[in-house]
N, CA and C atoms as a LAMMPS dump frame, in Angstrom:
ITEM: TIMESTEP
0
ITEM: NUMBER OF ATOMS
204
ITEM: BOX BOUNDS ff ff ff
-5.0000000000000000e+02 5.0000000000000000e+02
-5.0000000000000000e+02 5.0000000000000000e+02
-5.0000000000000000e+02 5.0000000000000000e+02
ITEM: ATOMS id mol type element x y z
1 1 1 N 14.519 -23.251 -3.791
2 1 2 C 13.528 -22.313 -3.271
3 1 3 C 13.11 -22.766 -1.88
4 2 1 N 13.127 -21.839 -0.947
5 2 2 C 12.749 -22.19 0.416
6 2 3 C 11.234 -22.111 0.584
7 3 1 N 10.736 -22.802 1.588
8 3 2 C 9.319 -22.744 1.917
9 3 3 C 9.091 -21.534 2.819
10 4 1 N 8.313 -20.582 2.335
11 4 2 C 8.028 -19.379 3.109
12 4 3 C 6.57 -19.359 3.528
13 5 1 N 6.335 -18.777 4.681
14 5 2 C 4.982 -18.53 5.168
15 5 3 C 4.871 -17.036 5.367
16 6 1 N 3.783 -16.456 4.851
17 6 2 C 3.6 -15.016 4.897
18 6 3 C 2.378 -14.647 5.731
19 7 1 N 2.452 -13.509 6.352
20 7 2 C 1.29 -12.888 6.986
21 7 3 C 0.864 -11.77 6.048
22 8 1 N -0.44 -11.621 5.815
23 8 2 C -0.959 -10.606 4.907
24 8 3 C -1.831 -9.638 5.692
25 9 1 N -1.574 -8.336 5.502
26 9 2 C -2.374 -7.292 6.139
27 9 3 C -2.867 -6.33 5.066
28 10 1 N -3.85 -5.515 5.419
29 10 2 C -4.336 -4.483 4.512
30 10 3 C -4.016 -3.111 5.085
31 11 1 N -3.576 -2.226 4.201
32 11 2 C -3.313 -0.832 4.563
33 11 3 C -3.884 0.058 3.463
34 12 1 N -4.094 1.311 3.794
35 12 2 C -4.553 2.291 2.808
36 12 3 C -3.549 3.423 2.768
37 13 1 N -3.03 3.694 1.571
38 13 2 C -2.126 4.816 1.367
39 13 3 C -2.862 5.929 0.651
40 14 1 N -2.46 7.167 0.898
41 14 2 C -3.102 8.287 0.223
42 14 3 C -2.057 9.312 -0.199
43 15 1 N -2.405 10.064 -1.256
44 15 2 C -1.501 11.091 -1.762
45 15 3 C -2.282 12.056 -2.646
46 16 1 N -1.952 13.341 -2.578
47 16 2 C -2.555 14.287 -3.509
48 16 3 C -1.867 14.265 -4.877
49 17 1 N -0.74 13.552 -4.977
50 17 2 C 0.076 13.569 -6.199
51 17 3 C -0.312 12.51 -7.225
52 18 1 N -0.35 11.218 -6.784
53 18 2 C -0.574 10.136 -7.74
54 18 3 C -0.876 8.825 -7.026
55 19 1 N -1.344 7.868 -7.807
56 19 2 C -1.562 6.519 -7.282
57 19 3 C -0.233 5.913 -6.852
58 20 1 N 0.792 6.114 -7.673
59 20 2 C 2.12 5.57 -7.354
60 20 3 C 2.66 6.14 -6.046
61 21 1 N 2.437 7.429 -5.812
62 21 2 C 2.889 8.046 -4.563
63 21 3 C 2.116 7.492 -3.368
64 22 1 N 0.829 7.2 -3.557
65 22 2 C 0.028 6.614 -2.476
66 22 3 C 0.542 5.218 -2.134
67 23 1 N 0.87 4.43 -3.158
68 23 2 C 1.431 3.089 -2.934
69 23 3 C 2.78 3.195 -2.223
70 24 1 N 3.659 4.031 -2.764
71 24 2 C 4.991 4.183 -2.182
72 24 3 C 4.957 4.668 -0.746
73 25 1 N 4.074 5.607 -0.453
74 25 2 C 3.956 6.12 0.912
75 25 3 C 3.478 5.068 1.889
76 26 1 N 2.515 4.262 1.457
77 26 2 C 1.995 3.2 2.332
78 26 3 C 3.084 2.165 2.627
79 27 1 N 3.826 1.777 1.616
80 27 2 C 4.889 0.784 1.795
81 27 3 C 6.012 1.345 2.665
82 28 1 N 6.387 2.592 2.41
83 28 2 C 7.459 3.211 3.194
84 28 3 C 7.08 3.3 4.675
85 29 1 N 5.853 3.725 4.948
86 29 2 C 5.391 3.837 6.341
87 29 3 C 5.317 2.467 7.01
88 30 1 N 4.764 1.474 6.308
89 30 2 C 4.644 0.13 6.874
90 30 3 C 6.019 -0.48 7.152
91 31 1 N 6.986 -0.183 6.296
92 31 2 C 8.321 -0.779 6.465
93 31 3 C 9.045 -0.25 7.699
94 32 1 N 8.541 0.823 8.294
95 32 2 C 9.161 1.346 9.518
96 32 3 C 8.822 0.5 10.738
97 33 1 N 7.713 -0.258 10.671
98 33 2 C 7.313 -1.076 11.819
99 33 3 C 7.197 -2.562 11.5
100 34 1 N 7.246 -2.927 10.229
101 34 2 C 7.16 -4.344 9.834
102 34 3 C 8.468 -4.776 9.185
103 35 1 N 8.953 -5.926 9.591
104 35 2 C 10.172 -6.469 8.99
105 35 3 C 9.813 -7.47 7.902
106 36 1 N 10.724 -7.669 6.985
107 36 2 C 10.621 -8.706 5.957
108 36 3 C 9.418 -8.531 5.02
109 37 1 N 9.073 -7.264 4.689
110 37 2 C 8.026 -7.054 3.683
111 37 3 C 8.493 -7.648 2.363
112 38 1 N 7.606 -8.384 1.681
113 38 2 C 7.998 -9.099 0.47
114 38 3 C 7.213 -8.728 -0.779
115 39 1 N 5.919 -8.488 -0.644
116 39 2 C 5.134 -8.158 -1.832
117 39 3 C 3.904 -7.353 -1.461
118 40 1 N 3.326 -6.736 -2.486
119 40 2 C 2.079 -5.993 -2.292
120 40 3 C 1.144 -6.283 -3.457
121 41 1 N -0.146 -6.056 -3.189
122 41 2 C -1.175 -6.207 -4.208
123 41 3 C -2.153 -5.047 -4.046
124 42 1 N -2.407 -4.319 -5.118
125 42 2 C -3.404 -3.255 -5.086
126 42 3 C -4.775 -3.905 -5.206
127 43 1 N -5.634 -3.671 -4.214
128 43 2 C -6.947 -4.316 -4.245
129 43 3 C -8.09 -3.314 -4.435
130 44 1 N -7.811 -2.027 -4.257
131 44 2 C -8.85 -1.024 -4.458
132 44 3 C -8.198 0.33 -4.704
133 45 1 N -8.757 1.078 -5.636
134 45 2 C -8.28 2.424 -5.919
135 45 3 C -9.478 3.365 -5.923
136 46 1 N -9.336 4.478 -5.258
137 46 2 C -10.404 5.472 -5.25
138 46 3 C -9.774 6.858 -5.074
139 47 1 N -10.587 7.881 -5.198
140 47 2 C -10.059 9.231 -5.057
141 47 3 C -11.127 10.212 -4.646
142 48 1 N -10.67 11.413 -4.409
143 48 2 C -11.537 12.51 -3.984
144 48 3 C -11.512 13.564 -5.087
145 49 1 N -12.685 14.094 -5.423
146 49 2 C -12.804 15.085 -6.494
147 49 3 C -13.187 16.429 -5.885
148 50 1 N -12.483 17.475 -6.299
149 50 2 C -12.818 18.846 -5.912
150 50 3 C -12.814 19.721 -7.158
151 51 1 N -13.878 20.462 -7.352
152 51 2 C -13.992 21.374 -8.494
153 51 3 C -13.731 20.687 -9.832
154 52 1 N -14.246 19.464 -9.961
155 52 2 C -14.126 18.737 -11.221
156 52 3 C -12.762 18.15 -11.512
157 53 1 N -11.868 18.139 -10.519
158 53 2 C -10.516 17.594 -10.709
159 53 3 C -10.182 16.627 -9.583
160 54 1 N -9.28 15.705 -9.883
161 54 2 C -8.813 14.768 -8.857
162 54 3 C -8.012 15.552 -7.828
163 55 1 N -8.424 15.453 -6.583
164 55 2 C -7.75 16.179 -5.503
165 55 3 C -6.893 15.261 -4.636
166 56 1 N -7.261 13.978 -4.585
167 56 2 C -6.562 13.058 -3.69
168 56 3 C -6.773 11.625 -4.166
169 57 1 N -5.753 10.813 -4.063
170 57 2 C -5.819 9.398 -4.418
171 57 3 C -5.733 8.548 -3.161
172 58 1 N -6.505 7.479 -3.109
173 58 2 C -6.407 6.482 -2.041
174 58 3 C -6.265 5.111 -2.678
175 59 1 N -5.37 4.314 -2.122
176 59 2 C -5.123 2.97 -2.644
177 59 3 C -5.099 1.99 -1.475
178 60 1 N -5.949 0.963 -1.552
179 60 2 C -5.932 -0.097 -0.537
180 60 3 C -4.997 -1.191 -1.04
181 61 1 N -4.085 -1.597 -0.179
182 61 2 C -3.076 -2.606 -0.528
183 61 3 C -3.143 -3.79 0.414
184 62 1 N -2.809 -4.95 -0.12
185 62 2 C -2.439 -6.087 0.715
186 62 3 C -0.93 -6.089 0.756
187 63 1 N -0.381 -6.147 1.951
188 63 2 C 1.063 -6.254 2.142
189 63 3 C 1.375 -7.587 2.795
190 64 1 N 2.406 -8.244 2.329
191 64 2 C 2.791 -9.535 2.905
192 64 3 C 4.212 -9.455 3.43
193 65 1 N 4.405 -10.086 4.584
194 65 2 C 5.751 -10.181 5.139
195 65 3 C 6.003 -11.604 5.592
196 66 1 N 7.264 -11.989 5.551
197 66 2 C 7.675 -13.33 5.911
198 66 3 C 7.622 -13.496 7.425
199 67 1 N 7.013 -14.589 7.883
200 67 2 C 7.007 -14.892 9.312
201 67 3 C 8.359 -15.466 9.703
202 68 1 N 8.848 -15.045 10.848
203 68 2 C 10.151 -15.524 11.331
204 68 3 C 10.012 -16.853 12.024
């Protein structure tokens, strides 16, 4: 096992579909500008309610990438 050093950032993903879609969207978008993404951690989940139903999901993530 190699010794890795990671940088950790926070991002917020959102989706009207699901928590999983909010996570996937955030990771997909971040991967367009960050190299060597390695892991994520969900640290907060919240949503928006309209007319008594869930209208939108928001998920705050920690994303880690390997430093070069």
